[in-house]
N, CA, C and O atoms as a GROMACS GRO file, in nm:
protein
  480
    1MET      N    1   1.129  -2.403   9.679
    1MET     CA    2   1.110  -2.520   9.596
    1MET      C    3   1.138  -2.480   9.451
    1MET      O    4   1.090  -2.378   9.403
    2LEU      N    5   1.218  -2.563   9.383
    2LEU     CA    6   1.251  -2.539   9.243
    2LEU      C    7   1.158  -2.619   9.153
    2LEU      O    8   1.144  -2.740   9.171
    3GLU      N    9   1.096  -2.554   9.058
    3GLU     CA   10   1.019  -2.625   8.957
    3GLU      C   11   1.117  -2.671   8.850
    3GLU      O   12   1.189  -2.589   8.792
    4ILE      N   13   1.120  -2.802   8.822
    4ILE     CA   14   1.218  -2.856   8.730
    4ILE      C   15   1.162  -2.870   8.589
    4ILE      O   16   1.209  -2.804   8.497
    5CYS      N   17   1.062  -2.956   8.573
    5CYS     CA   18   1.003  -2.980   8.442
    5CYS      C   19   0.883  -3.071   8.458
    5CYS      O   20   0.865  -3.132   8.564
    6PRO      N   21   0.799  -3.082   8.354
    6PRO     CA   22   0.692  -3.182   8.359
    6PRO      C   23   0.754  -3.322   8.368
    6PRO      O   24   0.858  -3.347   8.308
    7LEU      N   25   0.690  -3.410   8.440
    7LEU     CA   26   0.738  -3.548   8.454
    7LEU      C   27   0.755  -3.613   8.317
    7LEU      O   28   0.850  -3.689   8.296
    8ALA      N   29   0.665  -3.585   8.226
    8ALA     CA   30   0.672  -3.644   8.091
    8ALA      C   31   0.794  -3.596   8.012
    8ALA      O   32   0.834  -3.660   7.914
    9ALA      N   33   0.853  -3.484   8.052
    9ALA     CA   34   0.969  -3.430   7.981
    9ALA      C   35   1.100  -3.495   8.024
    9ALA      O   36   1.205  -3.471   7.963
   10LEU      N   37   1.095  -3.578   8.128
   10LEU     CA   38   1.214  -3.650   8.174
   10LEU      C   39   1.185  -3.800   8.163
   10LEU      O   40   1.130  -3.859   8.256
   11PRO      N   41   1.222  -3.860   8.050
   11PRO     CA   42   1.190  -4.003   8.028
   11PRO      C   43   1.255  -4.093   8.133
   11PRO      O   44   1.358  -4.059   8.192
   12ARG      N   45   1.194  -4.208   8.156
   12ARG     CA   46   1.252  -4.307   8.247
   12ARG      C   47   1.391  -4.344   8.199
   12ARG      O   48   1.416  -4.360   8.079
   13GLY      N   49   1.481  -4.358   8.296
   13GLY     CA   50   1.619  -4.393   8.264
   13GLY      C   51   1.706  -4.274   8.229
   13GLY      O   52   1.822  -4.291   8.192
   14GLU      N   53   1.652  -4.153   8.240
   14GLU     CA   54   1.724  -4.031   8.202
   14GLU      C   55   1.750  -3.942   8.323
   14GLU      O   56   1.691  -3.960   8.429
   15ALA      N   57   1.839  -3.845   8.304
   15ALA     CA   58   1.873  -3.748   8.407
   15ALA      C   59   1.873  -3.608   8.346
   15ALA      O   60   1.885  -3.591   8.225
   16ARG      N   61   1.859  -3.510   8.433
   16ARG     CA   62   1.864  -3.369   8.390
   16ARG      C   63   1.946  -3.291   8.491
   16ARG      O   64   1.924  -3.300   8.612
   17ARG      N   65   2.041  -3.215   8.441
   17ARG     CA   66   2.120  -3.125   8.526
   17ARG      C   67   2.041  -2.994   8.541
   17ARG      O   68   1.987  -2.940   8.444
   18VAL      N   69   2.036  -2.946   8.663
   18VAL     CA   70   1.964  -2.822   8.694
   18VAL      C   71   2.065  -2.724   8.752
   18VAL      O   72   2.131  -2.752   8.852
   19GLU      N   73   2.077  -2.609   8.687
   19GLU     CA   74   2.170  -2.507   8.734
   19GLU      C   75   2.115  -2.442   8.860
   19GLU      O   76   2.016  -2.370   8.857
   20SER      N   77   2.181  -2.469   8.970
   20SER     CA   78   2.155  -2.405   9.098
   20SER      C   79   2.292  -2.389   9.163
   20SER      O   80   2.394  -2.406   9.096
   21ASP      N   81   2.297  -2.357   9.289
   21ASP     CA   82   2.426  -2.335   9.354
   21ASP      C   83   2.440  -2.426   9.475
   21ASP      O   84   2.389  -2.391   9.581
   22PRO      N   85   2.508  -2.539   9.464
   22PRO     CA   86   2.568  -2.600   9.346
   22PRO      C   87   2.462  -2.667   9.258
   22PRO      O   88   2.348  -2.681   9.301
   23PRO      N   89   2.499  -2.708   9.137
   23PRO     CA   90   2.403  -2.773   9.047
   23PRO      C   91   2.349  -2.902   9.108
   23PRO      O   92   2.417  -2.968   9.187
   24ILE      N   93   2.228  -2.937   9.070
   24ILE     CA   94   2.169  -3.063   9.113
   24ILE      C   95   2.138  -3.147   8.989
   24ILE      O   96   2.129  -3.096   8.878
   25ALA      N   97   2.120  -3.277   9.012
   25ALA     CA   98   2.082  -3.368   8.905
   25ALA      C   99   1.951  -3.434   8.947
   25ALA      O  100   1.935  -3.476   9.062
   26VAL      N  101   1.858  -3.443   8.853
   26VAL     CA  102   1.730  -3.508   8.877
   26VAL      C  103   1.726  -3.633   8.789
   26VAL      O  104   1.752  -3.626   8.669
   27PHE      N  105   1.694  -3.747   8.850
   27PHE     CA  106   1.694  -3.876   8.781
   27PHE      C  107   1.554  -3.936   8.783
   27PHE      O  108   1.485  -3.931   8.884
   28HIS      N  109   1.514  -3.993   8.670
   28HIS     CA  110   1.387  -4.066   8.658
   28HIS      C  111   1.428  -4.211   8.629
   28HIS      O  112   1.471  -4.242   8.518
   29THR      N  113   1.414  -4.298   8.727
   29THR     CA  114   1.461  -4.436   8.712
   29THR      C  115   1.370  -4.516   8.619
   29THR      O  116   1.258  -4.475   8.589
   30ASP      N  117   1.421  -4.630   8.577
   30ASP     CA  118   1.342  -4.719   8.493
   30ASP      C  119   1.216  -4.767   8.565
   30ASP      O  120   1.117  -4.801   8.501
   31ASP      N  121   1.219  -4.769   8.700
   31ASP     CA  122   1.104  -4.810   8.780
   31ASP      C  123   1.004  -4.696   8.801
   31ASP      O  124   0.900  -4.717   8.863
   32GLY      N  125   1.036  -4.576   8.751
   32GLY     CA  126   0.943  -4.464   8.762
   32GLY      C  127   0.964  -4.375   8.882
   32GLY      O  128   0.886  -4.282   8.903
   33GLU      N  129   1.067  -4.402   8.963
   33GLU     CA  130   1.094  -4.315   9.077
   33GLU      C  131   1.175  -4.195   9.031
   33GLU      O  132   1.249  -4.202   8.932
   34VAL      N  133   1.161  -4.084   9.104
   34VAL     CA  134   1.235  -3.962   9.071
   34VAL      C  135   1.317  -3.921   9.194
   34VAL      O  136   1.266  -3.914   9.305
   35PHE      N  137   1.445  -3.894   9.170
   35PHE     CA  138   1.537  -3.857   9.277
   35PHE      C  139   1.613  -3.731   9.236
   35PHE      O  140   1.629  -3.701   9.118
   36ALA      N  141   1.661  -3.658   9.338
   36ALA     CA  142   1.745  -3.541   9.313
   36ALA      C  143   1.863  -3.545   9.410
   36ALA      O  144   1.846  -3.567   9.530
   37ILE      N  145   1.982  -3.523   9.356
   37ILE     CA  146   2.106  -3.517   9.435
   37ILE      C  147   2.191  -3.403   9.383
   37ILE      O  148   2.165  -3.348   9.275
   38ASP      N  149   2.293  -3.366   9.460
   38ASP     CA  150   2.391  -3.271   9.407
   38ASP      C  151   2.454  -3.334   9.283
   38ASP      O  152   2.480  -3.454   9.280
   39ASP      N  153   2.478  -3.253   9.182
   39ASP     CA  154   2.525  -3.306   9.054
   39ASP      C  155   2.676  -3.325   9.045
   39ASP      O  156   2.725  -3.380   8.947
   40THR      N  157   2.750  -3.280   9.145
   40THR     CA  158   2.895  -3.286   9.136
   40THR      C  159   2.949  -3.403   9.217
   40THR      O  160   2.921  -3.415   9.336
   41CYS      N  161   3.027  -3.490   9.154
   41CYS     CA  162   3.091  -3.601   9.222
   41CYS      C  163   3.180  -3.545   9.332
   41CYS      O  164   3.247  -3.443   9.313
   42THR      N  165   3.182  -3.611   9.448
   42THR     CA  166   3.262  -3.561   9.560
   42THR      C  167   3.410  -3.595   9.547
   42THR      O  168   3.492  -3.545   9.624
   43HIS      N  169   3.446  -3.679   9.452
   43HIS     CA  170   3.586  -3.716   9.432
   43HIS      C  171   3.657  -3.615   9.343
   43HIS      O  172   3.766  -3.567   9.376
   44GLN      N  173   3.595  -3.582   9.230
   44GLN     CA  174   3.653  -3.487   9.136
   44GLN      C  175   3.538  -3.423   9.060
   44GLN      O  176   3.430  -3.481   9.050
   45ASP      N  177   3.560  -3.304   9.008
   45ASP     CA  178   3.454  -3.226   8.945
   45ASP      C  179   3.403  -3.294   8.817
   45ASP      O  180   3.463  -3.280   8.710
   46ALA      N  181   3.292  -3.366   8.831
   46ALA     CA  182   3.228  -3.431   8.717
   46ALA      C  183   3.077  -3.428   8.740
   46ALA      O  184   3.031  -3.439   8.853
   47SER      N  185   3.002  -3.412   8.633
   47SER     CA  186   2.855  -3.408   8.641
   47SER      C  187   2.800  -3.549   8.652
   47SER      O  188   2.820  -3.632   8.563
   48LEU      N  189   2.730  -3.577   8.762
   48LEU     CA  190   2.668  -3.708   8.779
   48LEU      C  191   2.552  -3.730   8.683
   48LEU      O  192   2.519  -3.844   8.651
   49ALA      N  193   2.491  -3.622   8.636
   49ALA     CA  194   2.383  -3.635   8.536
   49ALA      C  195   2.435  -3.696   8.406
   49ALA      O  196   2.356  -3.750   8.328
   50ASP      N  197   2.566  -3.688   8.383
   50ASP     CA  198   2.627  -3.747   8.264
   50ASP      C  199   2.669  -3.892   8.286
   50ASP      O  200   2.723  -3.956   8.196
   51GLY      N  201   2.643  -3.943   8.406
   51GLY     CA  202   2.686  -4.078   8.442
   51GLY      C  203   2.588  -4.184   8.394
   51GLY      O  204   2.498  -4.158   8.314
   52TRP      N  205   2.609  -4.306   8.445
   52TRP     CA  206   2.527  -4.422   8.406
   52TRP      C  207   2.432  -4.456   8.518
   52TRP      O  208   2.474  -4.484   8.631
   53LEU      N  209   2.304  -4.455   8.487
   53LEU     CA  210   2.198  -4.483   8.584
   53LEU      C  211   2.162  -4.630   8.577
   53LEU      O  212   2.128  -4.683   8.471
   54GLU      N  213   2.171  -4.696   8.693
   54GLU     CA  214   2.130  -4.836   8.701
   54GLU      C  215   2.055  -4.855   8.831
   54GLU      O  216   2.112  -4.843   8.940
   55GLY      N  217   1.926  -4.886   8.820
   55GLY     CA  218   1.845  -4.899   8.940
   55GLY      C  219   1.842  -4.767   9.014
   55GLY      O  220   1.805  -4.664   8.958
   56CYS      N  221   1.880  -4.772   9.141
   56CYS     CA  222   1.885  -4.650   9.224
   56CYS      C  223   2.027  -4.605   9.249
   56CYS      O  224   2.057  -4.545   9.353
   57GLU      N  225   2.116  -4.632   9.154
   57GLU     CA  226   2.255  -4.588   9.164
   57GLU      C  227   2.295  -4.512   9.039
   57GLU      O  228   2.249  -4.540   8.929
   58ILE      N  229   2.383  -4.413   9.061
   58ILE     CA  230   2.441  -4.340   8.950
   58ILE      C  231   2.592  -4.358   8.957
   58ILE      O  232   2.653  -4.341   9.062
   59GLU      N  233   2.651  -4.392   8.843
   59GLU     CA  234   2.795  -4.409   8.834
   59GLU      C  235   2.857  -4.286   8.771
   59GLU      O  236   2.816  -4.244   8.663
   60CYS      N  237   2.955  -4.228   8.839
   60CYS     CA  238   3.022  -4.109   8.788
   60CYS      C  239   3.093  -4.142   8.657
   60CYS      O  240   3.157  -4.246   8.646
   61PRO      N  241   3.081  -4.054   8.556
   61PRO     CA  242   3.144  -4.081   8.428
   61PRO      C  243   3.296  -4.067   8.429
   61PRO      O  244   3.362  -4.108   8.333
   62LEU      N  245   3.352  -4.010   8.533
   62LEU     CA  246   3.496  -3.984   8.534
   62LEU      C  247   3.578  -4.100   8.590
   62LEU      O  248   3.669  -4.150   8.524
   63HIS      N  249   3.546  -4.144   8.712
   63HIS     CA  250   3.626  -4.249   8.775
   63HIS      C  251   3.542  -4.363   8.832
   63HIS      O  252   3.592  -4.442   8.912
   64ALA      N  253   3.417  -4.373   8.793
   64ALA     CA  254   3.328  -4.485   8.826
   64ALA      C  255   3.285  -4.494   8.972
   64ALA      O  256   3.240  -4.600   9.015
   65SER      N  257   3.296  -4.386   9.050
   65SER     CA  258   3.235  -4.387   9.182
   65SER      C  259   3.085  -4.404   9.162
   65SER      O  260   3.029  -4.354   9.065
   66ARG      N  261   3.020  -4.474   9.255
   66ARG     CA  262   2.874  -4.491   9.247
   66ARG      C  263   2.810  -4.434   9.371
   66ARG      O  264   2.861  -4.448   9.482
   67PHE      N  265   2.695  -4.369   9.350
   67PHE     CA  266   2.622  -4.307   9.460
   67PHE      C  267   2.479  -4.361   9.462
   67PHE      O  268   2.416  -4.379   9.358
   68ASN      N  269   2.430  -4.385   9.583
   68ASN     CA  270   2.294  -4.430   9.603
   68ASN      C  271   2.201  -4.310   9.592
   68ASN      O  272   2.219  -4.212   9.665
   69LEU      N  273   2.103  -4.315   9.503
   69LEU     CA  274   2.013  -4.201   9.482
   69LEU      C  275   1.919  -4.178   9.600
   69LEU      O  276   1.874  -4.066   9.622
   70ARG      N  277   1.890  -4.283   9.677
   70ARG     CA  278   1.800  -4.267   9.792
   70ARG      C  279   1.870  -4.198   9.909
   70ARG      O  280   1.812  -4.112   9.976
   71THR      N  281   1.997  -4.236   9.933
   71THR     CA  282   2.068  -4.190  10.053
   71THR      C  283   2.179  -4.091  10.023
   71THR      O  284   2.220  -4.016  10.112
   72GLY      N  285   2.228  -4.090   9.899
   72GLY     CA  286   2.344  -4.007   9.864
   72GLY      C  287   2.475  -4.073   9.901
   72GLY      O  288   2.582  -4.020   9.870
   73GLY      N  289   2.468  -4.190   9.966
   73GLY     CA  290   2.589  -4.259  10.010
   73GLY      C  291   2.672  -4.311   9.895
   73GLY      O  292   2.622  -4.336   9.786
   74VAL      N  293   2.802  -4.327   9.922
   74VAL     CA  294   2.896  -4.381   9.823
   74VAL      C  295   2.884  -4.533   9.824
   74VAL      O  296   2.895  -4.596   9.929
   75ASP      N  297   2.862  -4.591   9.707
   75ASP     CA  298   2.854  -4.736   9.695
   75ASP      C  299   2.978  -4.795   9.629
   75ASP      O  300   2.995  -4.917   9.629
   76ALA      N  301   3.066  -4.710   9.574
   76ALA     CA  302   3.191  -4.758   9.513
   76ALA      C  303   3.290  -4.642   9.510
   76ALA      O  304   3.254  -4.530   9.476
   77PRO      N  305   3.417  -4.670   9.547
   77PRO     CA  306   3.521  -4.567   9.543
   77PRO      C  307   3.558  -4.534   9.399
   77PRO      O  308   3.517  -4.605   9.308
   78PRO      N  309   3.635  -4.428   9.376
   78PRO     CA  310   3.725  -4.363   9.471
   78PRO      C  311   3.662  -4.255   9.559
   78PRO      O  312   3.727  -4.209   9.653
   79ALA      N  313   3.540  -4.213   9.533
   79ALA     CA  314   3.476  -4.113   9.620
   79ALA      C  315   3.464  -4.171   9.760
   79ALA      O  316   3.439  -4.290   9.778
   80LYS      N  317   3.482  -4.084   9.859
   80LYS     CA  318   3.470  -4.126   9.999
   80LYS      C  319   3.352  -4.059  10.067
   80LYS      O  320   3.296  -4.113  10.162
   81LEU      N  321   3.315  -3.942  10.019
   81LEU     CA  322   3.203  -3.867  10.078
   81LEU      C  323   3.080  -3.880   9.990
   81LEU      O  324   3.090  -3.882   9.867
   82GLY      N  325   2.964  -3.890  10.053
   82GLY     CA  326   2.839  -3.896   9.979
   82GLY      C  327   2.798  -3.759   9.926
   82GLY      O  328   2.863  -3.658   9.955
   83VAL      N  329   2.691  -3.758   9.849
   83VAL     CA  330   2.633  -3.633   9.797
   83VAL      C  331   2.504  -3.605   9.872
   83VAL      O  332   2.440  -3.696   9.926
   84ARG      N  333   2.465  -3.478   9.875
   84ARG     CA  334   2.337  -3.444   9.937
   84ARG      C  335   2.223  -3.495   9.852
   84ARG      O  336   2.231  -3.495   9.729
   85THR      N  337   2.118  -3.538   9.917
   85THR     CA  338   1.995  -3.571   9.847
   85THR      C  339   1.895  -3.458   9.872
   85THR      O  340   1.904  -3.386   9.972
   86HIS      N  341   1.802  -3.443   9.781
   86HIS     CA  342   1.701  -3.338   9.792
   86HIS      C  343   1.564  -3.401   9.776
   86HIS      O  344   1.547  -3.497   9.701
   87GLU      N  345   1.467  -3.346   9.845
   87GLU     CA  346   1.330  -3.398   9.839
   87GLU      C  347   1.267  -3.366   9.703
   87GLU      O  348   1.276  -3.253   9.654
   88VAL      N  349   1.205  -3.466   9.644
   88VAL     CA  350   1.133  -3.448   9.518
   88VAL      C  351   0.984  -3.448   9.548
   88VAL      O  352   0.934  -3.538   9.617
   89VAL      N  353   0.915  -3.347   9.497
   89VAL     CA  354   0.770  -3.336   9.513
   89VAL      C  355   0.710  -3.322   9.374
   89VAL      O  356   0.747  -3.232   9.299
   90ILE      N  357   0.618  -3.411   9.340
   90ILE     CA  358   0.552  -3.403   9.210
   90ILE      C  359   0.412  -3.350   9.232
   90ILE      O  360   0.329  -3.411   9.299
   91VAL      N  361   0.387  -3.233   9.172
   91VAL     CA  362   0.258  -3.165   9.185
   91VAL      C  363   0.201  -3.144   9.046
   91VAL      O  364   0.265  -3.082   8.962
   92ASP      N  365   0.082  -3.196   9.022
   92ASP     CA  366   0.017  -3.183   8.890
   92ASP      C  367   0.110  -3.230   8.778
   92ASP      O  368   0.120  -3.165   8.674
   93ASP      N  369   0.177  -3.344   8.800
   93ASP     CA  370   0.269  -3.403   8.703
   93ASP      C  371   0.388  -3.315   8.668
   93ASP      O  372   0.445  -3.327   8.560
   94VAL      N  373   0.427  -3.226   8.760
   94VAL     CA  374   0.546  -3.142   8.744
   94VAL      C  375   0.644  -3.178   8.855
   94VAL      O  376   0.607  -3.184   8.972
   95ILE      N  377   0.769  -3.201   8.817
   95ILE     CA  378   0.874  -3.233   8.914
   95ILE      C  379   0.920  -3.104   8.982
   95ILE      O  380   0.956  -3.007   8.916
   96ASN      N  381   0.919  -3.106   9.115
   96ASN     CA  382   0.971  -2.996   9.196
   96ASN      C  383   1.073  -3.053   9.292
   96ASN      O  384   1.062  -3.169   9.333
   97VAL      N  385   1.172  -2.973   9.330
   97VAL     CA  386   1.275  -3.017   9.422
   97VAL      C  387   1.285  -2.916   9.536
   97VAL      O  388   1.291  -2.795   9.516
   98VAL      N  389   1.286  -2.972   9.658
   98VAL     CA  390   1.310  -2.892   9.778
   98VAL      C  391   1.456  -2.914   9.814
   98VAL      O  392   1.496  -3.024   9.850
   99LEU      N  393   1.535  -2.809   9.804
   99LEU     CA  394   1.680  -2.820   9.828
   99LEU      C  395   1.710  -2.840   9.976
   99LEU      O  396   1.655  -2.771  10.061
  100ASP      N  397   1.799  -2.933  10.005
  100ASP     CA  398   1.846  -2.957  10.140
  100ASP      C  399   1.934  -2.838  10.179
  100ASP      O  400   2.009  -2.786  10.096
  101ASP      N  401   1.926  -2.796  10.304
  101ASP     CA  402   2.004  -2.679  10.345
  101ASP      C  403   2.137  -2.714  10.411
  101ASP      O  404   2.208  -2.625  10.457
  102ALA      N  405   2.172  -2.843  10.416
  102ALA     CA  406   2.303  -2.883  10.469
  102ALA      C  407   2.411  -2.839  10.370
  102ALA      O  408   2.384  -2.825  10.251
  103PRO      N  409   2.533  -2.816  10.419
  103PRO     CA  410   2.640  -2.780  10.326
  103PRO      C  411   2.671  -2.896  10.231
  103PRO      O  412   2.666  -3.012  10.272
  104PRO      N  413   2.702  -2.866  10.106
  104PRO     CA  414   2.733  -2.973  10.011
  104PRO      C  415   2.872  -3.031  10.034
  104PRO      O  416   2.960  -2.964  10.088
  105ASN      N  417   2.891  -3.156   9.994
  105ASN     CA  418   3.023  -3.218   9.991
  105ASN      C  419   3.076  -3.200   9.850
  105ASN      O  420   3.036  -3.270   9.758
  106LEU      N  421   3.167  -3.106   9.834
  106LEU     CA  422   3.223  -3.077   9.701
  106LEU      C  423   3.366  -3.129   9.692
  106LEU      O  424   3.435  -3.138   9.793
  107PRO      N  425   3.410  -3.162   9.571
  107PRO     CA  426   3.548  -3.210   9.556
  107PRO      C  427   3.646  -3.095   9.576
  107PRO      O  428   3.609  -2.978   9.568
  108PRO      N  429   3.772  -3.129   9.602
  108PRO     CA  430   3.874  -3.025   9.621
  108PRO      C  431   3.878  -2.927   9.503
  108PRO      O  432   3.876  -2.968   9.387
  109GLY      N  433   3.885  -2.799   9.536
  109GLY     CA  434   3.897  -2.695   9.434
  109GLY      C  435   3.767  -2.643   9.378
  109GLY      O  436   3.769  -2.547   9.301
  110VAL      N  437   3.653  -2.703   9.413
  110VAL     CA  438   3.524  -2.659   9.360
  110VAL      C  439   3.459  -2.566   9.462
  110VAL      O  440   3.459  -2.593   9.581
  111THR      N  441   3.403  -2.456   9.413
  111THR     CA  442   3.340  -2.358   9.500
  111THR      C  443   3.192  -2.346   9.470
  111THR      O  444   3.145  -2.387   9.364
  112THR      N  445   3.120  -2.288   9.565
  112THR     CA  446   2.981  -2.249   9.540
  112THR      C  447   2.978  -2.097   9.533
  112THR      O  448   3.060  -2.030   9.595
  113ARG      N  449   2.885  -2.045   9.458
  113ARG     CA  450   2.874  -1.899   9.447
  113ARG      C  451   2.833  -1.839   9.579
  113ARG      O  452   2.886  -1.735   9.619
  114ALA      N  453   2.739  -1.903   9.650
  114ALA     CA  454   2.689  -1.849   9.775
  114ALA      C  455   2.796  -1.846   9.884
  114ALA      O  456   2.811  -1.746   9.955
  115ALA      N  457   2.869  -1.954   9.895
  115ALA     CA  458   2.971  -1.963  10.000
  115ALA      C  459   3.097  -1.887   9.963
  115ALA      O  460   3.164  -1.831  10.049
  116GLY      N  461   3.128  -1.886   9.834
  116GLY     CA  462   3.249  -1.822   9.791
  116GLY      C  463   3.374  -1.888   9.846
  116GLY      O  464   3.482  -1.829   9.852
  117GLU      N  465   3.357  -2.014   9.888
  117GLU     CA  466   3.469  -2.086   9.948
  117GLU      C  467   3.510  -2.200   9.858
  117GLU      O  468   3.430  -2.254   9.782
  118VAL      N  469   3.637  -2.236   9.866
  118VAL     CA  470   3.690  -2.349   9.792
  118VAL      C  471   3.690  -2.470   9.884
  118VAL      O  472   3.737  -2.462   9.998
  119ALA      N  473   3.637  -2.582   9.836
  119ALA     CA  474   3.640  -2.705   9.915
  119ALA      C  475   3.783  -2.757   9.927
  119ALA      O  476   3.862  -2.744   9.833
  120GLN      N  477   3.816  -2.815  10.041
  120GLN     CA  478   3.951  -2.868  10.064
  120GLN      C  479   3.949  -3.018  10.059
  120GLN      O  480   4.053  -3.082  10.076
   0.00000   0.00000   0.00000
């Protein structure tokens, strides 16, 4: 489990990129929910934490693909593959993330340090 930050340090409507392998993004919605997904858009290498958060969707800042924060599913192209979601656990007002162990869906040409492989 990764300790991210105190809940108060991530204002509603904001996101935080967390360096892991691959990086993840943690979102605090305007409704007060907290979600964690892989931070890399599956269409092209762009940080989803830099995107636009609306409700439970994040829009990629590069080509406007949208991902559902609850499911990781693609809600708007050009991305075709969803992103992994990760379990968020808040303990004593601190955000923690339990990383999913499924392989990530990375865009072509992006690698993970652990796998040492390039996505096709």
